[in-house]
C-alpha positions, -999 to 999 in steps of 0.1 A, spaced: 491 478 -449 465 497 -466 462 540 -449 430 558 -455 429 593 -457 397 616 -434 378 612 -465 385 578 -475 376 574 -440 343 593 -444 332 578 -478 336 536 -460 316 551 -427 291 572 -446 294 603 -436 310 639 -436 350 642 -428 340 670 -399 318 635 -379 351 617 -380 369 644 -365 340 644 -335 344 607 -334 378 610 -331 374 631 -298 341 616 -285 346 578 -292 373 561 -271 370 530 -291 375 551 -330 407 541 -345 439 559 -332 457 576 -360 489 569 -382 512 603 -382 543 608 -406 557 634 -418 594 654 -428 605 659 -387 593 690 -367 560 691 -340 535 687 -369 531 660 -389 530 659 -427 503 630 -427 480 620 -407 460 584 -421 441 552 -408 447 515 -411 419 505 -428 423 470 -406 420 493 -379 385 511 -394 371 472 -405 376 458 -372 361 487 -355 330 486 -380 325 447 -372 329 456 -332 301 480 -335 280 464 -358 283 437 -329 276 459 -303 246 474 -319 233 434 -326 230 428 -295 219 461 -274 188 478 -276 186 517 -274 178 539 -244 138 536 -263 141 499 -263 139 494 -297 175 478 -313 198 500 -323 196 488 -359 166 515 -359 192 540 -355 217 558 -383 252 546 -369 267 579 -385 242 604 -368 226 581 -340 189 595 -357 161 570 -355 154 560 -394 122 536 -401 121 505 -389 
């Protein structure tokens, strides 16, 4: 079992650390974290399972391959992290 920090997840998704937190709040399909610590109410560490991130990426890739965006263009014409259009 490989655990990833927020910086590692951001690097894997080629986005900023702050965008990972946006995904957590706005995308219900984004993997949940694993919290651990020394007890008490505040977790000492938050990590993601590498396998969960990989599965989420595969699912997003499959959806993007078959779902056109609102402009009728392929979703591949949209950057996966920023949602901005990219040159086809």
